[in-house]
N, CA, C and O atoms as a GROMACS GRO file, in nm:
protein
  444
    1MET      N    1   0.967  -1.940   1.322
    1MET     CA    2   0.969  -1.805   1.268
    1MET      C    3   0.896  -1.801   1.134
    1MET      O    4   0.922  -1.882   1.045
    2LEU      N    5   0.808  -1.708   1.122
    2LEU     CA    6   0.736  -1.690   0.996
    2LEU      C    7   0.810  -1.597   0.901
    2LEU      O    8   0.800  -1.611   0.780
    3VAL      N    9   0.884  -1.502   0.957
    3VAL     CA   10   0.952  -1.400   0.878
    3VAL      C   11   1.097  -1.442   0.855
    3VAL      O   12   1.168  -1.479   0.949
    4ASP      N   13   1.141  -1.434   0.730
    4ASP     CA   14   1.282  -1.457   0.699
    4ASP      C   15   1.354  -1.324   0.726
    4ASP      O   16   1.365  -1.239   0.637
    5SER      N   17   1.402  -1.310   0.848
    5SER     CA   18   1.459  -1.181   0.891
    5SER      C   19   1.583  -1.143   0.811
    5SER      O   20   1.605  -1.025   0.785
    6GLU      N   21   1.663  -1.240   0.772
    6GLU     CA   22   1.783  -1.208   0.692
    6GLU      C   23   1.744  -1.148   0.558
    6GLU      O   24   1.799  -1.046   0.517
    7GLU      N   25   1.648  -1.211   0.489
    7GLU     CA   26   1.603  -1.159   0.360
    7GLU      C   27   1.538  -1.022   0.377
    7GLU      O   28   1.561  -0.931   0.297
    8LEU      N   29   1.458  -1.008   0.480
    8LEU     CA   30   1.388  -0.882   0.504
    8LEU      C   31   1.487  -0.768   0.529
    8LEU      O   32   1.475  -0.661   0.471
    9LEU      N   33   1.584  -0.793   0.616
    9LEU     CA   34   1.682  -0.688   0.646
    9LEU      C   35   1.769  -0.657   0.526
    9LEU      O   36   1.808  -0.542   0.504
   10GLU      N   37   1.800  -0.759   0.447
   10GLU     CA   38   1.877  -0.736   0.325
   10GLU      C   39   1.797  -0.650   0.227
   10GLU      O   40   1.852  -0.561   0.163
   11GLU      N   41   1.667  -0.677   0.217
   11GLU     CA   42   1.580  -0.602   0.126
   11GLU      C   43   1.576  -0.453   0.161
   11GLU      O   44   1.574  -0.368   0.072
   12VAL      N   45   1.576  -0.423   0.291
   12VAL     CA   46   1.570  -0.283   0.334
   12VAL      C   47   1.709  -0.227   0.366
   12VAL      O   48   1.722  -0.118   0.422
   13GLU      N   49   1.812  -0.302   0.329
   13GLU     CA   50   1.951  -0.261   0.350
   13GLU      C   51   1.976  -0.223   0.496
   13GLU      O   52   2.042  -0.123   0.525
   14ASP      N   53   1.923  -0.305   0.587
   14ASP     CA   54   1.936  -0.287   0.732
   14ASP      C   55   1.882  -0.154   0.783
   14ASP      O   56   1.917  -0.111   0.893
   15ASP      N   57   1.796  -0.090   0.706
   15ASP     CA   58   1.736   0.038   0.746
   15ASP      C   59   1.610   0.007   0.827
   15ASP      O   60   1.501  -0.007   0.772
   16ARG      N   61   1.626  -0.002   0.959
   16ARG     CA   62   1.514  -0.038   1.045
   16ARG      C   63   1.410   0.073   1.053
   16ARG      O   64   1.292   0.046   1.080
   17ASP      N   65   1.451   0.198   1.030
   17ASP     CA   66   1.353   0.307   1.026
   17ASP      C   67   1.259   0.289   0.908
   17ASP      O   68   1.137   0.302   0.921
   18MET      N   69   1.317   0.258   0.791
   18MET     CA   70   1.234   0.233   0.673
   18MET      C   71   1.144   0.112   0.697
   18MET      O   72   1.027   0.112   0.660
   19LEU      N   73   1.201   0.009   0.758
   19LEU     CA   74   1.122  -0.110   0.789
   19LEU      C   75   1.005  -0.074   0.880
   19LEU      O   76   0.894  -0.124   0.862
   20GLY      N   77   1.030   0.012   0.976
   20GLY     CA   78   0.924   0.057   1.066
   20GLY      C   79   0.814   0.130   0.991
   20GLY      O   80   0.696   0.113   1.021
   21GLN      N   81   0.852   0.211   0.895
   21GLN     CA   82   0.754   0.283   0.814
   21GLN      C   83   0.673   0.185   0.728
   21GLN      O   84   0.551   0.198   0.717
   22MET      N   85   0.742   0.089   0.669
   22MET     CA   86   0.672  -0.013   0.589
   22MET      C   87   0.574  -0.091   0.677
   22MET      O   88   0.462  -0.120   0.637
   23PHE      N   89   0.619  -0.124   0.798
   23PHE     CA   90   0.536  -0.201   0.890
   23PHE      C   91   0.413  -0.121   0.931
   23PHE      O   92   0.304  -0.176   0.942
   24ALA      N   93   0.430   0.008   0.954
   24ALA     CA   94   0.316   0.093   0.991
   24ALA      C   95   0.213   0.095   0.879
   24ALA      O   96   0.092   0.093   0.905
   25MET      N   97   0.259   0.099   0.755
   25MET     CA   98   0.167   0.097   0.642
   25MET      C   99   0.093  -0.037   0.635
   25MET      O  100  -0.027  -0.041   0.608
   26LEU      N  101   0.166  -0.146   0.661
   26LEU     CA  102   0.101  -0.278   0.662
   26LEU      C  103  -0.004  -0.285   0.772
   26LEU      O  104  -0.112  -0.340   0.751
   27GLN      N  105   0.028  -0.230   0.888
   27GLN     CA  106  -0.068  -0.232   0.999
   27GLN      C  107  -0.195  -0.157   0.963
   27GLN      O  108  -0.306  -0.204   0.991
   28GLN      N  109  -0.180  -0.043   0.901
   28GLN     CA  110  -0.296   0.036   0.860
   28GLN      C  111  -0.377  -0.038   0.755
   28GLN      O  112  -0.500  -0.044   0.762
   29ASP      N  113  -0.308  -0.095   0.658
   29ASP     CA  114  -0.374  -0.169   0.552
   29ASP      C  115  -0.448  -0.291   0.608
   29ASP      O  116  -0.563  -0.317   0.572
   30SER      N  117  -0.383  -0.363   0.696
   30SER     CA  118  -0.444  -0.482   0.757
   30SER      C  119  -0.568  -0.444   0.838
   30SER      O  120  -0.669  -0.514   0.833
   31ALA      N  121  -0.558  -0.334   0.911
   31ALA     CA  122  -0.671  -0.291   0.995
   31ALA      C  123  -0.793  -0.259   0.909
   31ALA      O  124  -0.906  -0.274   0.955
   32GLU      N  125  -0.771  -0.215   0.787
   32GLU     CA  126  -0.882  -0.187   0.697
   32GLU      C  127  -0.931  -0.313   0.626
   32GLU      O  128  -1.052  -0.330   0.605
   33ARG      N  129  -0.840  -0.401   0.588
   33ARG     CA  130  -0.877  -0.516   0.507
   33ARG      C  131  -0.934  -0.634   0.586
   33ARG      O  132  -1.025  -0.701   0.538
   34LEU      N  133  -0.881  -0.661   0.704
   34LEU     CA  134  -0.926  -0.779   0.779
   34LEU      C  135  -1.076  -0.776   0.809
   34LEU      O  136  -1.142  -0.878   0.793
   35PRO      N  137  -1.132  -0.662   0.853
   35PRO     CA  138  -1.278  -0.662   0.874
   35PRO      C  139  -1.357  -0.685   0.744
   35PRO      O  140  -1.462  -0.748   0.745
   36LYS      N  141  -1.305  -0.634   0.633
   36LYS     CA  142  -1.372  -0.654   0.504
   36LYS      C  143  -1.369  -0.802   0.466
   36LYS      O  144  -1.466  -0.854   0.411
   37ILE      N  145  -1.256  -0.868   0.494
   37ILE     CA  146  -1.245  -1.011   0.465
   37ILE      C  147  -1.342  -1.089   0.553
   37ILE      O  148  -1.413  -1.178   0.505
   38ARG      N  149  -1.346  -1.056   0.680
   38ARG     CA  150  -1.437  -1.124   0.773
   38ARG      C  151  -1.582  -1.106   0.728
   38ARG      O  152  -1.659  -1.202   0.723
   39ASP      N  153  -1.618  -0.982   0.694
   39ASP     CA  154  -1.755  -0.955   0.648
   39ASP      C  155  -1.787  -1.030   0.519
   39ASP      O  156  -1.898  -1.082   0.503
   40ALA      N  157  -1.690  -1.036   0.428
   40ALA     CA  158  -1.712  -1.107   0.302
   40ALA      C  159  -1.738  -1.255   0.327
   40ALA      O  160  -1.824  -1.315   0.262
   41ILE      N  161  -1.664  -1.313   0.420
   41ILE     CA  162  -1.684  -1.455   0.452
   41ILE      C  163  -1.823  -1.474   0.513
   41ILE      O  164  -1.897  -1.565   0.475
   42GLU      N  165  -1.859  -1.388   0.608
   42GLU     CA  166  -1.987  -1.401   0.677
   42GLU      C  167  -2.106  -1.382   0.582
   42GLU      O  168  -2.209  -1.447   0.596
   43SER      N  169  -2.090  -1.292   0.484
   43SER     CA  170  -2.200  -1.263   0.393
   43SER      C  171  -2.195  -1.348   0.265
   43SER      O  172  -2.287  -1.344   0.184
   44GLY      N  173  -2.086  -1.425   0.248
   44GLY     CA  174  -2.073  -1.509   0.130
   44GLY      C  175  -2.035  -1.430   0.005
   44GLY      O  176  -2.066  -1.473  -0.106
   45ASN      N  177  -1.969  -1.316   0.023
   45ASN     CA  178  -1.931  -1.232  -0.091
   45ASN      C  179  -1.793  -1.276  -0.142
   45ASN      O  180  -1.690  -1.226  -0.095
   46ALA      N  181  -1.793  -1.367  -0.236
   46ALA     CA  182  -1.668  -1.424  -0.287
   46ALA      C  183  -1.581  -1.320  -0.357
   46ALA      O  184  -1.459  -1.325  -0.346
   47GLN      N  185  -1.642  -1.227  -0.428
   47GLN     CA  186  -1.566  -1.125  -0.501
   47GLN      C  187  -1.485  -1.037  -0.405
   47GLN      O  188  -1.367  -1.013  -0.428
   48VAL      N  189  -1.549  -0.990  -0.299
   48VAL     CA  190  -1.478  -0.906  -0.201
   48VAL      C  191  -1.372  -0.988  -0.130
   48VAL      O  192  -1.262  -0.938  -0.106
   49LEU      N  193  -1.401  -1.112  -0.098
   49LEU     CA  194  -1.301  -1.199  -0.036
   49LEU      C  195  -1.178  -1.209  -0.125
   49LEU      O  196  -1.065  -1.196  -0.078
   50MET      N  197  -1.199  -1.232  -0.252
   50MET     CA  198  -1.088  -1.244  -0.345
   50MET      C  199  -1.008  -1.114  -0.351
   50MET      O  200  -0.886  -1.116  -0.339
   51GLU      N  201  -1.075  -1.002  -0.369
   51GLU     CA  202  -1.008  -0.874  -0.386
   51GLU      C  203  -0.930  -0.832  -0.261
   51GLU      O  204  -0.814  -0.792  -0.270
   52GLU      N  205  -0.994  -0.842  -0.146
   52GLU     CA  206  -0.929  -0.798  -0.022
   52GLU      C  207  -0.815  -0.892   0.018
   52GLU      O  208  -0.712  -0.846   0.068
   53SER      N  209  -0.833  -1.020  -0.002
   53SER     CA  210  -0.726  -1.116   0.029
   53SER      C  211  -0.608  -1.096  -0.064
   53SER      O  212  -0.493  -1.106  -0.023
   54HIS      N  213  -0.637  -1.067  -0.190
   54HIS     CA  214  -0.530  -1.040  -0.288
   54HIS      C  215  -0.448  -0.918  -0.245
   54HIS      O  216  -0.326  -0.920  -0.249
   55ALA      N  217  -0.516  -0.812  -0.206
   55ALA     CA  218  -0.447  -0.691  -0.165
   55ALA      C  219  -0.366  -0.714  -0.037
   55ALA      O  220  -0.253  -0.667  -0.026
   56LEU      N  221  -0.423  -0.784   0.058
   56LEU     CA  222  -0.351  -0.814   0.182
   56LEU      C  223  -0.228  -0.899   0.153
   56LEU      O  224  -0.121  -0.877   0.210
   57LYS      N  225  -0.245  -0.996   0.066
   57LYS     CA  226  -0.134  -1.083   0.026
   57LYS      C  227  -0.018  -1.000  -0.028
   57LYS      O  228   0.098  -1.026   0.005
   58GLY      N  229  -0.049  -0.901  -0.110
   58GLY     CA  230   0.055  -0.816  -0.165
   58GLY      C  231   0.133  -0.742  -0.057
   58GLY      O  232   0.255  -0.733  -0.065
   59GLY      N  233   0.063  -0.691   0.042
   59GLY     CA  234   0.131  -0.621   0.151
   59GLY      C  235   0.218  -0.715   0.232
   59GLY      O  236   0.331  -0.681   0.267
   60VAL      N  237   0.165  -0.831   0.263
   60VAL     CA  238   0.239  -0.931   0.341
   60VAL      C  239   0.364  -0.977   0.265
   60VAL      O  240   0.468  -1.005   0.325
   61GLY      N  241   0.352  -0.984   0.133
   61GLY     CA  242   0.463  -1.032   0.051
   61GLY      C  243   0.590  -0.951   0.066
   61GLY      O  244   0.699  -1.001   0.038
   62ASN      N  245   0.578  -0.826   0.109
   62ASN     CA  246   0.696  -0.742   0.129
   62ASN      C  247   0.777  -0.779   0.251
   62ASN      O  248   0.887  -0.727   0.270
   63PHE      N  249   0.726  -0.869   0.334
   63PHE     CA  250   0.789  -0.898   0.462
   63PHE      C  251   0.847  -1.039   0.472
   63PHE      O  252   0.882  -1.084   0.581
   64PHE      N  253   0.858  -1.107   0.360
   64PHE     CA  254   0.924  -1.237   0.356
   64PHE      C  255   0.867  -1.335   0.459
   64PHE      O  256   0.941  -1.402   0.532
   65ALA      N  257   0.733  -1.341   0.463
   65ALA     CA  258   0.662  -1.435   0.551
   65ALA      C  259   0.577  -1.524   0.461
   65ALA      O  260   0.456  -1.504   0.447
   66MET      N  261   0.642  -1.622   0.400
   66MET     CA  262   0.577  -1.699   0.295
   66MET      C  263   0.454  -1.776   0.342
   66MET      O  264   0.357  -1.788   0.266
   67SER      N  265   0.453  -1.829   0.462
   67SER     CA  266   0.335  -1.905   0.505
   67SER      C  267   0.215  -1.813   0.522
   67SER      O  268   0.102  -1.854   0.497
   68VAL      N  269   0.238  -1.689   0.566
   68VAL     CA  270   0.128  -1.592   0.578
   68VAL      C  271   0.079  -1.554   0.439
   68VAL      O  272  -0.042  -1.547   0.414
   69TYR      N  273   0.172  -1.531   0.349
   69TYR     CA  274   0.140  -1.502   0.209
   69TYR      C  275   0.056  -1.615   0.150
   69TYR      O  276  -0.045  -1.591   0.084
   70ASP      N  277   0.099  -1.738   0.175
   70ASP     CA  278   0.029  -1.854   0.119
   70ASP      C  279  -0.113  -1.867   0.175
   70ASP      O  280  -0.205  -1.905   0.102
   71THR      N  281  -0.132  -1.834   0.303
   71THR     CA  282  -0.265  -1.842   0.362
   71THR      C  283  -0.356  -1.736   0.301
   71THR      O  284  -0.472  -1.764   0.271
   72ALA      N  285  -0.305  -1.615   0.283
   72ALA     CA  286  -0.384  -1.511   0.217
   72ALA      C  287  -0.417  -1.552   0.073
   72ALA      O  288  -0.526  -1.524   0.023
   73TYR      N  289  -0.323  -1.617   0.009
   73TYR     CA  290  -0.345  -1.664  -0.128
   73TYR      C  291  -0.455  -1.770  -0.132
   73TYR      O  292  -0.536  -1.774  -0.225
   74ARG      N  293  -0.456  -1.857  -0.031
   74ARG     CA  294  -0.563  -1.958  -0.023
   74ARG      C  295  -0.700  -1.890  -0.015
   74ARG      O  296  -0.794  -1.931  -0.082
   75LEU      N  297  -0.710  -1.786   0.068
   75LEU     CA  298  -0.836  -1.713   0.078
   75LEU      C  299  -0.872  -1.646  -0.054
   75LEU      O  300  -0.988  -1.649  -0.097
   76GLU      N  301  -0.772  -1.588  -0.117
   76GLU     CA  302  -0.796  -1.525  -0.248
   76GLU      C  303  -0.854  -1.627  -0.346
   76GLU      O  304  -0.951  -1.599  -0.416
   77ASN      N  305  -0.794  -1.744  -0.350
   77ASN     CA  306  -0.842  -1.849  -0.442
   77ASN      C  307  -0.980  -1.900  -0.404
   77ASN      O  308  -1.061  -1.931  -0.492
   78MET      N  309  -1.009  -1.909  -0.274
   78MET     CA  310  -1.143  -1.949  -0.232
   78MET      C  311  -1.246  -1.849  -0.286
   78MET      O  312  -1.353  -1.888  -0.333
   79GLY      N  313  -1.211  -1.721  -0.278
   79GLY     CA  314  -1.300  -1.619  -0.332
   79GLY      C  315  -1.314  -1.631  -0.482
   79GLY      O  316  -1.424  -1.623  -0.536
   80ARG      N  317  -1.201  -1.650  -0.550
   80ARG     CA  318  -1.202  -1.661  -0.696
   80ARG      C  319  -1.288  -1.779  -0.741
   80ARG      O  320  -1.361  -1.771  -0.840
   81ASP      N  321  -1.278  -1.890  -0.666
   81ASP     CA  322  -1.350  -2.011  -0.702
   81ASP      C  323  -1.491  -2.016  -0.645
   81ASP      O  324  -1.568  -2.107  -0.676
   82GLY      N  325  -1.526  -1.919  -0.559
   82GLY     CA  326  -1.657  -1.920  -0.496
   82GLY      C  327  -1.676  -2.034  -0.398
   82GLY      O  328  -1.789  -2.076  -0.373
   83GLN      N  329  -1.567  -2.083  -0.343
   83GLN     CA  330  -1.569  -2.195  -0.248
   83GLN      C  331  -1.537  -2.143  -0.108
   83GLN      O  332  -1.422  -2.144  -0.066
   84LEU      N  333  -1.639  -2.097  -0.037
   84LEU     CA  334  -1.617  -2.031   0.092
   84LEU      C  335  -1.641  -2.122   0.213
   84LEU      O  336  -1.637  -2.075   0.327
   85ALA      N  337  -1.666  -2.250   0.190
   85ALA     CA  338  -1.702  -2.340   0.300
   85ALA      C  339  -1.596  -2.340   0.411
   85ALA      O  340  -1.632  -2.340   0.529
   86ASP      N  341  -1.468  -2.342   0.378
   86ASP     CA  342  -1.362  -2.347   0.478
   86ASP      C  343  -1.298  -2.210   0.501
   86ASP      O  344  -1.196  -2.201   0.570
   87ALA      N  345  -1.355  -2.106   0.444
   87ALA     CA  346  -1.292  -1.974   0.451
   87ALA      C  347  -1.279  -1.922   0.594
   87ALA      O  348  -1.179  -1.858   0.626
   88ALA      N  349  -1.376  -1.948   0.679
   88ALA     CA  350  -1.370  -1.897   0.816
   88ALA      C  351  -1.252  -1.957   0.892
   88ALA      O  352  -1.184  -1.886   0.965
   89SER      N  353  -1.227  -2.086   0.874
   89SER     CA  354  -1.115  -2.148   0.944
   89SER      C  355  -0.981  -2.102   0.887
   89SER      O  356  -0.884  -2.086   0.961
   90VAL      N  357  -0.975  -2.081   0.756
   90VAL     CA  358  -0.852  -2.030   0.694
   90VAL      C  359  -0.828  -1.886   0.741
   90VAL      O  360  -0.714  -1.847   0.765
   91PHE      N  361  -0.934  -1.808   0.753
   91PHE     CA  362  -0.922  -1.671   0.801
   91PHE      C  363  -0.871  -1.669   0.945
   91PHE      O  364  -0.787  -1.586   0.980
   92ALA      N  365  -0.921  -1.759   1.029
   92ALA     CA  366  -0.874  -1.767   1.168
   92ALA      C  367  -0.724  -1.800   1.170
   92ALA      O  368  -0.650  -1.744   1.250
   93GLU      N  369  -0.682  -1.889   1.083
   93GLU     CA  370  -0.540  -1.923   1.072
   93GLU      C  371  -0.459  -1.800   1.028
   93GLU      O  372  -0.352  -1.773   1.082
   94LEU      N  373  -0.513  -1.726   0.932
   94LEU     CA  374  -0.445  -1.605   0.884
   94LEU      C  375  -0.429  -1.504   0.997
   94LEU      O  376  -0.322  -1.444   1.011
   95GLU      N  377  -0.533  -1.484   1.075
   95GLU     CA  378  -0.524  -1.388   1.185
   95GLU      C  379  -0.416  -1.428   1.285
   95GLU      O  380  -0.339  -1.343   1.332
   96LYS      N  381  -0.409  -1.556   1.318
   96LYS     CA  382  -0.304  -1.604   1.409
   96LYS      C  383  -0.166  -1.581   1.350
   96LYS      O  384  -0.074  -1.535   1.418
   97GLN      N  385  -0.152  -1.614   1.223
   97GLN     CA  386  -0.023  -1.595   1.157
   97GLN      C  387   0.017  -1.448   1.152
   97GLN      O  388   0.133  -1.414   1.174
   98LEU      N  389  -0.080  -1.362   1.124
   98LEU     CA  390  -0.050  -1.218   1.120
   98LEU      C  391  -0.004  -1.168   1.256
   98LEU      O  392   0.089  -1.088   1.265
   99ASP      N  393  -0.069  -1.214   1.363
   99ASP     CA  394  -0.026  -1.175   1.498
   99ASP      C  395   0.118  -1.216   1.523
   99ASP      O  396   0.198  -1.138   1.575
  100GLN      N  397   0.151  -1.340   1.486
  100GLN     CA  398   0.288  -1.388   1.506
  100GLN      C  399   0.386  -1.311   1.418
  100GLN      O  400   0.492  -1.271   1.464
  101MET      N  401   0.350  -1.290   1.292
  101MET     CA  402   0.435  -1.216   1.200
  101MET      C  403   0.460  -1.074   1.252
  101MET      O  404   0.573  -1.025   1.248
  102ASN      N  405   0.354  -1.009   1.300
  102ASN     CA  406   0.369  -0.874   1.352
  102ASN      C  407   0.464  -0.869   1.470
  102ASN      O  408   0.547  -0.778   1.480
  103ALA      N  409   0.453  -0.967   1.560
  103ALA     CA  410   0.544  -0.973   1.674
  103ALA      C  411   0.689  -0.992   1.628
  103ALA      O  412   0.780  -0.929   1.681
  104GLU      N  413   0.708  -1.077   1.530
  104GLU     CA  414   0.843  -1.100   1.478
  104GLU      C  415   0.899  -0.974   1.413
  104GLU      O  416   1.016  -0.940   1.433
  105ILE      N  417   0.817  -0.905   1.336
  105ILE     CA  418   0.865  -0.782   1.270
  105ILE      C  419   0.899  -0.676   1.374
  105ILE      O  420   0.998  -0.605   1.358
  106ARG      N  421   0.818  -0.665   1.480
  106ARG     CA  422   0.849  -0.569   1.587
  106ARG      C  423   0.986  -0.601   1.647
  106ARG      O  424   1.064  -0.510   1.673
  107GLU      N  425   1.014  -0.728   1.669
  107GLU     CA  426   1.145  -0.767   1.724
  107GLU      C  427   1.258  -0.731   1.628
  107GLU      O  428   1.363  -0.684   1.670
  108ILE      N  429   1.237  -0.753   1.499
  108ILE     CA  430   1.339  -0.721   1.398
  108ILE      C  431   1.364  -0.570   1.398
  108ILE      O  432   1.479  -0.527   1.395
  109ILE      N  433   1.258  -0.491   1.402
  109ILE     CA  434   1.272  -0.346   1.401
  109ILE      C  435   1.350  -0.300   1.525
  109ILE      O  436   1.436  -0.213   1.517
  110ALA      N  437   1.318  -0.362   1.640
  110ALA     CA  438   1.383  -0.324   1.765
  110ALA      C  439   1.531  -0.364   1.767
  110ALA      O  440   1.612  -0.308   1.842
  111GLY      N  441   1.565  -0.461   1.683
  111GLY     CA  442   1.704  -0.505   1.676
  111GLY      C  443   1.734  -0.607   1.780
  111GLY      O  444   1.847  -0.655   1.789
   0.00000   0.00000   0.00000
């Protein structure tokens, strides 16, 4: 499990409707940011990689999925340091983690 469901439910005071709204916002944000991150990696734009990964990390941080947060943070740092050599593989890992995290959050929302 990537998501600490106990912490997450405690944070939202077991309000699964609110959690659903938060999740919808994350989905919208991710849908906008992931292509920008991919494009930044492909074009070698370290600044955009840093900025978009930082913003995505912030959204993920609300869902108590520390390994996903850490992977986004790695991308952010790669952008900050201008070291994009391994960014594509880290991004692929992030996408897999996000898919798993999203599935877990859907299960939590469903109860």
